[in-house]
C-alpha positions, 0 to 999 in steps of 0.5 A: 947289424946282422939281426942280433939284439941284446936279449933285453930288447928283444924281450921289450919287442916282444912285450910291445908287439903283445901289448897291440893284440888281446887274447894271445897265448904265449908259451914259455917252455922248459923254466927249469931252474929257479934263475929261469923262473925268476927271469920268467916271473919278471918277464910275465908280469909286464904281460897284460891282454893274453895267457901265459903258459909256462912248463916247468919243474920248478915248484915255487912260484908266486901266487900270481900263476895257477899251478898244475900238475901233470903226471907223466906217461907210463913207459908203455904208453910214451913209447906207444905214442911215439911209435903210433904218432908217427907211423907212416911218417917216420922211416922204420927199422927194425928194433923200433919198439926198443928204440921208442921205449929208450927215447921215452926214457931220455924224455922222462916220459913227458907228454909234451917232449913225446909230442914234440919228438913225434912231430920232429921224426914225422916231419923230417921222416927219420927213424926213431933212432935217428931222433934218439941219436941227435938228441944224445949228440945235442945233449952232451 
């Protein structure tokens, strides 16, 4: 009635849609628990005709997947990425360098997380401190 459908129906609809096309790329981000990884494994086994990129901190996956380990950035590089990627787009505040370091630590210096944060800060034209505060509130 309100557009809500049970999760299995939503997954089935995605599978049906992807089966109509070839060469697609589906990104499944943050499959970071064994339970999430098991769900992703089941879901991905039903897909054909495209590519799936899974980000995860889980080390154990079936042999069907090609695994790549990605390193994190150094704290200095992560903070620089946040400052440089948002330059001219963010609300500048004193202490931006320190805020970038704090934010980078909270994001574990993960490149994809840093890119997402920078894009959000730039899009919404907020400060790094504002983003960090929003993230802290969300993680509670």
